[in-house]
Structures are given as structure tokens and as C-alpha cells.
C-alpha positions as a printed Julia matrix, in Angstrom:
579×3 Matrix{Float64}:
  21.99    3.3    23.15
  21.63    7.04   23.85
  24.65    8.75   25.39
  24.55   10.6    28.75
  24.24   14.07   27.22
  21.15   13.0    25.25
  19.56   11.48   28.37
  20.13   14.75   30.23
  18.63   16.67   27.3
  15.42   14.62   27.58
  14.87   15.81   31.16
  14.98   19.43   29.96
  12.63   19.05   26.96
   9.58   21.37   27.3
   6.19   19.64   27.36
   4.75   21.56   24.4
   4.27   21.32   20.62
   7.37   20.08   18.82
   9.22   17.63   16.6
  11.87   15.16   17.85
  14.63   13.44   15.88
  16.54   10.24   16.74
  20.04    9.72   15.27
  22.16    6.55   15.09
  25.85    6.19   15.95
  26.89    7.75   12.6
  24.6    10.74   13.31
  22.22    9.64   10.56
  18.51   10.34   11.15
  16.63    7.08   11.85
  13.26    8.41   13.07
  11.32   11.69   13.12
   8.18   12.2    15.21
   5.91   14.96   16.48
   3.78   15.56   19.55
   1.75   18.23   21.31
   3.4    17.07   24.57
   7.0    16.65   23.48
   8.59   15.56   26.77
   5.92   12.95   27.52
   6.17   11.47   24.02
   9.98   11.19   24.0
   9.99    9.72   27.54
   7.43    7.07   26.49
  10.01    5.43   24.18
  12.02    4.32   27.21
   9.03    2.45   28.64
   9.15    0.16   25.56
   5.39   -0.3    25.22
   5.73   -1.45   21.6
   8.36   -3.32   19.57
   8.73   -0.22   17.4
   9.81    1.85   20.44
  12.35   -0.81   21.44
  13.83   -0.92   17.91
  14.27    2.85   17.86
  15.82    3.09   21.34
  18.27    0.25   20.59
  19.41    1.97   17.39
  19.47    5.57   18.7
  22.59    7.26   20.08
  21.57   10.95   19.91
  18.34   12.93   20.11
  17.37   16.44   19.07
  14.12   18.42   19.06
  12.47   21.51   17.55
   9.73   23.58   19.19
   6.84   24.94   17.11
   3.78   27.12   17.75
   0.98   24.65   17.02
   0.1    21.17   15.8
  -0.17   22.24   12.15
   3.42   23.52   12.2
   4.51   20.23   13.79
   2.83   18.27   10.97
   4.6    20.18    8.22
   8.0    20.3     9.94
   7.85   16.55   10.56
   6.92   15.98    6.92
   9.76   18.18    5.6
  12.36   16.46    7.81
  11.17   13.02    6.69
  11.27   14.03    3.02
  14.77   15.45    3.49
  16.41   12.65    5.53
  14.33    9.56    4.51
  14.65    7.94    7.99
  14.78    4.16    8.29
  11.76    3.82   10.59
   9.55    6.46    8.88
   8.14    4.57    5.93
   4.67    6.12    5.74
   5.4     9.78    5.11
   8.13    9.31    2.51
   7.58   10.74   -0.96
   5.18    8.88   -3.2
   6.92    9.09   -6.6
   4.43    6.89   -8.44
   1.76    9.45   -9.35
   1.88   13.02  -10.7
   0.66   16.21   -9.03
  -0.78   19.52  -10.24
   1.43   22.3    -8.91
   0.71   26.01   -8.38
   3.81   28.09   -7.69
   4.04   30.55   -4.8
   5.12   33.77   -6.55
   3.7    36.88   -8.2
   1.47   35.67  -11.04
   1.72   31.95  -10.12
   2.18   29.27  -12.76
   0.25   25.97  -13.04
   1.94   22.81  -14.29
   2.07   19.0   -13.88
   4.87   17.82  -11.56
   6.13   14.3   -10.98
   7.67   15.15   -7.59
   7.01   17.59   -4.77
  10.34   19.39   -5.04
   9.52   22.81   -3.53
   7.84   22.96   -0.08
   6.61   26.53   -0.78
   4.52   25.5    -3.8
   0.91   24.26   -3.64
   0.51   20.63   -4.77
  -2.82   18.96   -5.56
  -3.09   15.2    -5.96
  -1.47   12.78   -6.45
  -3.6    11.75   -9.43
  -3.97    8.01   -9.94
  -5.93    8.57  -13.18
  -3.77   10.17  -15.87
  -6.91   10.78  -17.95
  -8.55   12.83  -15.18
  -5.33   14.79  -14.66
  -5.07   15.67  -18.36
  -8.76   16.64  -18.49
  -8.36   18.96  -15.51
  -5.2    20.55  -16.86
  -6.75   21.04  -20.31
  -9.81   22.68  -18.74
  -7.65   25.02  -16.63
  -5.49   26.31  -19.5
  -8.61   26.67  -21.71
 -10.73   28.75  -19.34
  -8.26   30.24  -16.85
  -5.43   31.9   -18.8
  -2.21   31.59  -16.79
   1.37   32.19  -17.83
   3.7    29.31  -18.69
   6.93   31.36  -18.72
   9.35   31.43  -15.79
  10.08   35.19  -15.93
  10.54   37.16  -12.73
   7.45   39.38  -12.91
   8.35   41.88  -10.21
   6.7    45.32  -10.18
   9.92   46.89  -11.43
  10.37   44.43  -14.32
   6.77   44.97  -15.45
   7.07   48.75  -15.13
  10.23   48.97  -17.27
   8.78   46.34  -19.67
  11.77   44.02  -19.3
   9.83   41.12  -20.84
   7.61   40.93  -23.9
   4.49   38.87  -24.56
   5.07   35.47  -26.14
   3.08   33.2   -28.46
   0.74   32.16  -25.59
  -0.62   35.73  -25.51
  -1.5    35.64  -29.2
  -3.12   32.21  -28.75
  -5.15   33.69  -25.84
  -3.63   31.19  -23.37
  -2.16   34.1   -21.38
  -3.37   37.71  -20.99
   0.09   39.27  -20.88
   0.86   40.09  -17.2
   4.54   40.41  -18.18
   3.72   43.72  -19.93
   1.1    44.81  -17.39
  -1.8    43.89  -19.71
  -3.5    41.94  -16.88
  -3.85   43.19  -13.32
  -2.51   41.06  -10.47
  -5.93   41.11   -8.71
  -7.7    39.62  -11.75
  -4.92   37.05  -12.23
  -5.13   35.95   -8.57
  -8.92   35.52   -8.85
  -8.27   32.93  -11.57
  -5.68   31.2    -9.37
  -8.16   31.02   -6.45
 -10.78   29.48   -8.77
  -8.19   26.95   -9.95
  -7.38   26.04   -6.32
 -11.08   25.51   -5.57
 -11.4    23.37   -8.69
  -8.35   21.23   -7.83
  -9.7    20.76   -4.3
 -12.77   19.15   -5.87
 -15.12   22.04   -5.04
 -16.79   22.14   -8.45
 -20.15   23.41   -7.16
 -18.6    26.52   -5.59
 -16.87   27.38   -8.88
 -20.04   26.66  -10.88
 -22.18   28.91   -8.65
 -19.68   31.75   -9.06
 -19.74   31.33  -12.85
 -23.57   31.22  -12.92
 -23.74   34.56  -11.08
 -21.46   36.08  -13.71
 -23.57   34.49  -16.47
 -26.77   36.18  -15.21
 -24.93   39.48  -14.84
 -23.66   39.36  -18.45
 -27.13   38.36  -19.72
 -28.78   41.27  -17.9
 -26.24   43.66  -19.43
 -26.83   42.15  -22.91
 -23.21   40.9   -23.08
 -24.23   37.73  -24.9
 -20.82   36.68  -26.24
 -19.27   36.64  -22.76
 -22.41   34.93  -21.41
 -22.08   32.22  -24.08
 -18.4    31.65  -23.18
 -19.38   31.24  -19.5
 -22.17   28.84  -20.48
 -19.67   26.65  -22.35
 -17.32   26.81  -19.37
 -20.08   25.71  -16.96
 -21.08   22.84  -19.3
 -17.44   21.63  -19.48
 -17.09   21.89  -15.72
 -20.25   19.88  -15.08
 -19.03   17.24  -17.55
 -15.73   17.11  -15.68
 -17.54   16.66  -12.37
 -19.59   13.76  -13.77
 -16.34   11.93  -14.55
 -15.88   11.58  -10.79
 -17.72    8.76   -9.03
 -20.79   10.3    -7.37
 -21.67    8.54   -4.11
 -24.28   10.98   -2.79
 -26.49   13.79   -4.1
 -25.78   15.63   -0.85
 -22.94   18.13   -0.54
 -20.7    15.78    1.49
 -17.03   16.09    2.42
 -15.59   12.86    3.88
 -12.15   11.25    4.26
 -12.39    7.45    4.42
  -9.63    5.01    5.47
  -9.9     1.2     5.43
  -7.04   -0.84    6.92
  -6.4    -4.6     6.57
  -3.49   -6.85    7.52
  -2.64   -9.98    5.52
   0.47  -12.09    5.05
   2.95   -9.78    6.76
   1.64   -6.67    4.97
  -0.7    -3.8     5.82
  -3.13   -2.69    3.11
  -4.74    0.76    3.29
  -7.39    2.33    1.06
  -7.92    6.1     1.16
 -10.97    7.74   -0.45
 -11.49   11.51   -0.45
 -15.06   12.64   -1.07
 -15.67   16.31   -1.9
 -19.17   17.63   -2.61
 -20.55   14.09   -2.8
 -18.03   12.92   -5.45
 -14.87   10.88   -5.09
 -11.97   13.14   -6.03
  -9.19   10.77   -4.96
  -8.85    7.04   -4.35
  -5.63    5.22   -3.6
  -4.52    1.81   -2.26
  -1.23    1.29   -0.42
   0.73   -1.82    0.56
   3.28   -1.63    3.4
   5.51   -4.43    4.67
   5.04   -5.08    8.38
   8.66   -4.92    9.49
   7.81   -3.88   13.07
   4.79   -4.81   15.2
   2.75   -1.71   14.36
  -0.75   -1.47   15.74
  -3.73   -0.58   13.56
  -4.16    2.67   15.53
  -0.56    3.71   14.83
  -0.89    2.92   11.12
  -4.15    4.86   10.79
  -2.65    7.9    12.53
   0.31    7.79   10.14
  -1.95    7.75    7.1
  -4.1    10.55    8.54
  -0.89   12.56    8.98
   0.11   11.78    5.42
  -3.27   12.91    4.06
  -3.08   16.1     6.15
   0.38   16.89    4.76
  -0.61   16.15    1.15
  -3.84   18.15    1.21
  -3.05   20.76    3.85
  -6.24   19.82    5.72
  -8.59   16.96    6.51
 -12.36   16.79    6.16
 -14.39   17.44    9.31
 -15.84   13.94    8.9
 -13.37   11.02    8.98
 -14.63    7.44    8.75
 -12.68    4.2     9.16
 -13.01    0.53   10.07
 -10.5     1.23   12.89
 -12.02    2.8    15.98
 -10.03    5.88   16.99
 -11.23    8.45   19.52
 -10.07   11.55   17.62
  -7.34   12.95   15.41
  -6.28   16.58   15.2
  -9.55   17.72   16.75
 -11.7    15.6    14.44
 -13.77   12.55   15.35
 -12.96    9.27   13.6
 -16.26    7.41   13.14
 -16.97    3.75   12.39
 -20.4     3.95   10.63
 -22.85    1.06   10.86
 -25.6     2.31    8.51
 -26.36    5.02    5.96
 -24.38    6.66    3.18
 -21.18    6.73    5.29
 -21.37    2.94    5.59
 -21.75    2.81    1.79
 -18.52    4.8     1.39
 -16.73    2.48    3.85
 -18.02   -0.58    1.94
 -16.78    0.93   -1.32
 -13.38    1.45    0.3
 -13.34   -2.2     1.42
 -14.24   -3.48   -2.06
 -11.48   -1.44   -3.65
  -8.95   -2.67   -1.12
  -9.96   -6.3    -1.62
  -9.6    -5.82   -5.37
  -6.14   -4.36   -4.84
  -5.1    -7.37   -2.71
  -6.45   -9.67   -5.4
  -4.46   -7.9    -8.12
  -1.19   -7.81   -6.19
  -1.14  -11.07   -4.26
  -3.77  -13.64   -5.08
  -4.12  -14.7    -8.71
  -7.17  -16.94   -8.07
  -8.78  -14.63   -5.54
 -12.22  -14.97   -7.17
 -12.06  -18.74   -6.57
 -11.31  -18.16   -2.88
 -14.2   -15.7    -2.59
 -16.59  -18.11   -4.32
 -15.36  -20.89   -1.99
 -16.3   -18.74    1.01
 -19.79  -18.14   -0.42
 -20.43  -21.71   -1.56
 -19.38  -23.24    1.78
 -20.95  -20.45    3.91
 -17.64  -19.76    5.67
 -17.2   -16.99    8.21
 -13.83  -15.84    6.82
 -12.19  -15.72    3.41
 -10.06  -18.92    3.27
  -6.66  -17.4     2.44
  -4.97  -20.14    4.51
  -6.19  -23.73    3.91
  -4.73  -26.96    5.32
  -5.66  -30.45    4.11
  -5.05  -33.86    5.76
  -4.81  -37.38    4.34
  -3.77  -40.85    5.58
  -1.87  -43.57    3.64
  -0.88  -47.13    4.68
  -0.32  -50.65    3.33
  -2.67  -53.09    5.11
  -2.18  -51.12    8.33
   1.63  -50.94    8.03
   3.88  -47.95    7.34
   1.01  -45.55    8.2
   1.68  -41.91    7.33
  -0.43  -38.79    7.84
   0.11  -35.69    5.69
  -0.74  -32.01    5.99
  -0.45  -29.73    2.95
  -0.78  -25.95    3.22
  -2.29  -23.57    0.66
  -1.88  -19.81    1.05
  -3.72  -17.4    -1.24
  -4.89  -20.36   -3.31
  -1.34  -21.59   -4.0
   0.61  -24.47   -2.4
   3.12  -23.37    0.26
   5.43  -26.39    0.09
   7.81  -25.15    2.77
   4.93  -25.54    5.25
   4.04  -29.14    4.28
   4.34  -31.7     7.11
   4.04  -35.49    7.4
   3.48  -37.57   10.54
   4.4   -41.16   11.42
   1.38  -42.73   13.15
   2.5   -43.66   16.68
  -0.62  -44.17   18.82
  -1.68  -47.55   17.37
  -0.87  -50.3    14.84
  -3.25  -51.64   12.24
  -6.01  -50.22   10.01
  -7.95  -47.33   11.54
  -8.2   -44.15    9.45
 -10.39  -42.45   12.06
  -7.83  -42.77   14.85
  -5.06  -41.79   12.43
  -6.85  -38.55   11.46
  -7.58  -37.81   15.11
  -3.88  -38.23   16.03
  -2.5   -36.19   13.09
  -4.91  -33.25   13.57
  -4.19  -33.17   17.3
  -0.41  -33.22   16.8
  -0.61  -30.57   14.07
  -2.5   -27.98   16.15
  -1.3   -28.8    19.67
   1.39  -26.11   19.47
   0.46  -24.3    16.26
   0.22  -20.49   16.37
  -0.64  -19.74   12.73
  -4.07  -21.36   12.49
  -5.75  -21.85    9.09
  -8.98  -20.27    7.87
 -10.22  -23.67    6.67
  -9.32  -27.34    7.33
 -10.06  -29.96    4.64
 -10.11  -33.69    5.45
  -9.8   -36.31    2.71
 -12.66  -38.65    3.63
 -16.27  -38.79    4.71
 -18.33  -38.11    7.84
 -16.27  -40.46   10.05
 -12.94  -38.79    9.24
 -14.53  -35.35    9.74
 -15.91  -36.38   13.17
 -12.43  -37.58   14.22
 -10.85  -34.26   13.18
 -13.53  -32.24   15.03
 -12.97  -34.43   18.14
  -9.27  -33.4    18.22
 -10.13  -29.73   17.63
 -12.59  -29.82   20.53
  -9.91  -31.32   22.8
  -7.64  -28.39   21.88
 -10.54  -25.9    22.36
 -10.29  -24.92   18.7
 -13.92  -25.67   17.91
 -14.28  -22.28   16.14
 -11.99  -23.45   13.33
 -14.03  -24.32   10.26
 -13.53  -27.87    9.02
 -14.93  -29.8     6.05
 -14.35  -33.22    4.46
 -14.69  -34.33    0.85
 -15.62  -37.89   -0.12
 -13.95  -39.21   -3.29
 -16.87  -41.19   -4.72
 -19.46  -38.46   -5.39
 -17.35  -35.46   -4.33
 -19.82  -34.72   -1.5
 -18.62  -32.03    0.94
 -19.51  -32.48    4.62
 -19.28  -29.47    6.96
 -18.77  -29.31   10.71
 -22.4   -28.27   11.21
 -23.52  -31.63    9.75
 -24.69  -30.34    6.37
 -23.95  -31.84    2.95
 -22.96  -29.69   -0.02
 -22.83  -30.89   -3.62
 -21.14  -28.42   -5.96
 -21.35  -28.34   -9.73
 -18.54  -30.34  -11.36
 -17.56  -27.24  -13.34
 -17.47  -25.08  -10.22
 -14.1   -23.37   -9.58
 -14.67  -23.89   -5.86
 -14.9   -27.65   -6.3
 -11.88  -27.67   -8.61
  -9.84  -25.83   -5.97
 -10.89  -28.25   -3.17
 -10.14  -31.28   -5.37
  -6.75  -29.86   -6.28
  -5.91  -29.36   -2.58
  -7.22  -32.87   -1.73
  -5.2   -34.48   -4.55
  -2.06  -32.61   -3.49
  -2.49  -33.91    0.09
  -2.91  -37.45   -1.29
   0.2   -37.13   -3.52
   2.36  -35.83   -0.66
   1.09  -38.5     1.73
   1.64  -41.33   -0.78
   5.16  -40.1    -1.54
   6.19  -40.24    2.13
   4.41  -43.57    2.67
   6.4   -45.11   -0.23
   9.65  -43.65    1.09
   9.01  -45.24    4.48
   7.99  -48.55    2.95
  10.94  -48.7     0.52
  13.39  -47.82    3.25
  12.05  -50.67    5.37
  12.24  -53.21    2.5
  15.78  -52.21    1.52
  17.06  -52.19    5.07
  15.43  -55.5     5.9
  16.96  -57.31    2.87
  20.5   -56.05    3.5
  20.15  -56.69    7.22
  19.43  -60.34    6.43
  23.05  -60.78    5.34
  24.78  -62.35    8.33
  28.06  -60.61    9.17
  27.19  -57.3     7.43
  26.89  -54.46    9.95
  24.74  -51.31    9.99
  27.64  -49.05    8.95
  28.32  -51.15    5.83
  24.6   -51.21    4.94
  24.38  -47.4     5.19
  27.59  -47.01    3.17
  26.23  -49.2     0.35
  22.85  -47.43    0.25
  24.41  -43.96    0.21
  26.64  -44.9    -2.71
  24.36  -47.03   -4.9
  20.89  -45.83   -3.75
  18.84  -48.96   -4.71
  19.03  -52.7    -4.01
  18.95  -53.49   -7.75
  22.15  -51.53   -8.35
  23.84  -53.38   -5.48
  22.73  -56.73   -6.95
  24.24  -55.83  -10.35
  27.73  -55.14   -8.94
  30.57  -57.63   -9.66
  32.52  -59.33   -6.88
  35.58  -57.16   -7.67
  33.57  -53.94   -7.35
  32.09  -54.96   -4.0
  35.5   -56.06   -2.6
  37.05  -52.78   -3.76
  34.29  -50.75   -2.04
  33.69  -52.57    1.32
  36.59  -55.01    1.58
  37.21  -58.67    0.69
  35.27  -60.38    3.5
  32.12  -58.18    3.34
  32.25  -58.02   -0.47
  32.18  -61.8    -0.68
  29.26  -61.96    1.8
  27.11  -59.54   -0.25
  28.01  -61.1    -3.62
  27.34  -64.67   -2.42
  24.01  -63.61   -0.81
  22.58  -62.13   -4.01
  24.11  -64.67   -6.45
  23.52  -67.97   -4.66
């Protein structure tokens, strides 16, 4: 917990723009945050509104803060502190080392190069680029049409004036115009850098319009060679733009975020649209270690995008309703081209989940469509009943997650409410007991049986007020599927949906039969040994633990039995099985 000096410091924190830092007992940074009302934000942690706040307060022993002029400064200071200290509870703004960036240095006559990491906070970074092909195409275009230096010389005014450096091979190959010897003015060089920045920001049309103006100017002045070079440059630039996915003919700038939660993970898709074309698309997967809300996660990713790009589009769309962020409205579109972008984001995210988690995702999707389900059945549970002429009745429940059996979640039930043959009552009892205190409800329930078994399952669900759960049954004879809205579905025998349902049904039957046999065998073994007068329960258990089966016990000699359980009991067992 925080010490007294830190608690006193909180009372004196100004209520203005700033960044706060929590430290643990070893004075290691565990969390960095920002706010435009610093005192209110820090004080809110002690109210413990979320589990995340409670985790941080329990781990924190010291607190510090930094005041800044505005919200932009707070964003960048927070980002730099997170990159530097890598705090335990800041997982969303840490460096993404998976994809490369295009970097422009912040110096006289800046350089342009591909960087794997954002190592210098003063440089300008564009990306990250998921497509290596697009990155190489952009970089090749830049060095072909915008000559920039590749050397790391210090090109100060004095060094250029005294000609400290000489032109290199790049100058003779026309990849650089020789600023190191003063052969290119700084103003002209910086114009190229500004064009490169516009290009890397995805603003192709602005660059193209500027080049077309120059083209007409050169044509009017009969400078046809330069005009032809510009024409080739414009053609290459248009070709480069067409490599981006065009989602609208309008000049649109949109940032789109789609957030889903599944199986203890958050999945986020981010699409950046500039001038109607997608310039960046990325999917992220984050383990849900603390009970984050969707609002909190979206704000973190908006902050991350702001830090990476230095700004956000005026239009932000998402499936999460958020009032505003950094002075921009976050909209949840229902129709139009913005809805199309959001749908594209959703499709990409679903594909990402399929690739990373669910091998037979297409089968699950087709199952949803074929059975007209409301939700994608990631979590399916199937029930079956097994008995021998009404005795040793067992009910089973097998669990499938992401199309794969989750054997740790399998359960079996001894039928207690009645004796005899009645599959309907057995299903009713097992379903009721399964969901009476169950928190993690399935997306789909499958019953091994026909209409009667399905009606019994629905009866139990209605008692538990779980009538919204979707339930089906599958009859073995013709593989007819009955749904809870009293419709019959017959799927093609080669259908992957039917194969998946049959596999789940057969697994429920196998698990149920296994436990039924165990119960039956245990009864038969115990009953035969218990028939031996004078042999107690402890001796019976001892024999079964050692020799496992009744046949092995029968095959033992009198000497072996006497040695193991004593002379009197050994004689009793030997005489029982051999006389």
C-alpha cells in the first residue's frame, strides 16, 4: 500500500493536465497514466471502481506526477515513460516489435530509412507496415523520385562551407543531389522531405496534384524532358495508390476500431483510411489479465494510434459506443459507407481469430448458418443417457470449445430422481442439474435423441429461466436435427456441419458409456466379493486396489492370498472361488 508521504502528496496534486506514475515497493514503475484532471484521476483509484484500480493500489507503494501544458504533451510523455520503463500493468502502449517502420530523421537534411524499432523519440516514424511488399514499394519509389542522402555525416552550415565532406557514389548514381558539398539547397531538400511525409501519411492525391501543377508548368515552358519525368512519377504514384484497398471514391479519412472478447482474450482490429484507401490494417490479441472494460480498452488503443501517428482522423468509428475522445466523436454507424468499413473491420478480425485460435472455424460458421443460430457456437455442450435395463443410469455432458473437445470440462451425473427406464426424465434431471448453478453458459446445447428428449431439455431450461439458450437434438436413425422452435433440419451427409454435430454426439455417447460401464463393473465386482461371508469391506478394497479385477483374484494361489490378507481370510477367498 502507499506510504503516508505519498498519500499527502495526492492531496496537493494540481487538477490540471499531467502524467502520474505508480511505483512498487522496490521503486519499480508498475503503471503510468495521464489525465486532463490529474488530482481527480489519481483520487479515483482509491474508490476501487474496477478490478484494475484495486490491483494497482494493492501493488503501489509510491506515486509521482509530471505536469504538462496540454493533452497532446500528456499523450507523448505517457508513451515515452511506458516505452522506457515497460510497466507491468501497461500492456497496450508497449513497443510493437513485430513490424517495421519508415523513419525520417530530425536533423539538417533528414535521412529516410527502414527501422525495425522506434529507438529515437525525436525522429518521425510512419507505420508499422504489416505488408513488407508495400513497404519495399514505397521505399523504392521514394529513393527513385525524391533524392535523399543515405550518409550519416553532420551537415552543419560550417561543415558544408569548409567542404569537410565529399560527394559519394549515390551522387553519381543520381540518388542524392550532393547537399554535403552545398550542391543542393536546404529549402529544396526540405520540400522533398515534406512530400515524402505526405506520401507516407497516405495523402497520395495531395502529392499527385502538386506534381500535376509542375507538369503543366514544364509543358508550357517547353521543358519536355522534365515534364516526361514528372509524368512517369505520377503514373508510378497512382499505381502505388491502387495497391491499397479502395473502400470509397470519396476523399475520406477515417480511423476504425472493432473490439471483441473471446476465451479470456481481447481482439482488436484497427483500420486507417486516408483519401478513401486503406493505408494500414492491423489485428491485435491481448490476454485479459484484469477485468478491463471495452471502453477502457478502446481508449487505450486510441491513445496508441495517436502516439504512433501523431494525430487521429476527425472521424472515428467503432462497434463500442464512446461519447468522445480527445475532442473527436466516436461514432457507431448503422448504414452507409462507414458501416461498410466497420463490417470490413469485423470480417478481418474474425479471420484473425480463426487463424490464431480456431482451426475448424469455417465449420462453426457454417453450423451457425445451417441451423439459423443467433450466435456463433464457439461453446457447445452435448448430453446423452446410458443404462442397462433401467439400472446403473448415467447422464453425460461433453464440452466443445472452438470446435475442439475440452475434456477438463466434461461431467457425468448419477441419475437420482427415479429408478427404471425413462430417458425423458433422465435428460430433464441432468440438464437441470448442469445449469442450476452454471455461470459459463454455452452458445448451443445438443441432445442425443429425438423430439421427446429435446422437449425434456427445454422444460428444464424454462424452469431455470434460460429459455433464450439455443437447443437442438439429433436422432440417430436418419440424422434428423430438431430445433427448439419445432423445425426439422436434414443436412447433407457430406456437410461439415453435420460431421461436427455427429462427432460431438458420438463423443457424448462414448463418455457416457465409459462411465456407465465403470459404475456397472464396480457394482458387479463389489457384489461378488461381498458375498464371501467373513470378508469385510476393508479386505475387499485392499484386494481390488492391488489386483484390479476379479479374474486376477480368482487366479491367485492359496499361498499368495494368505500372504496378502492373512491365513483365515485367504482361505475364505480361495475356498469361495475354487469350490
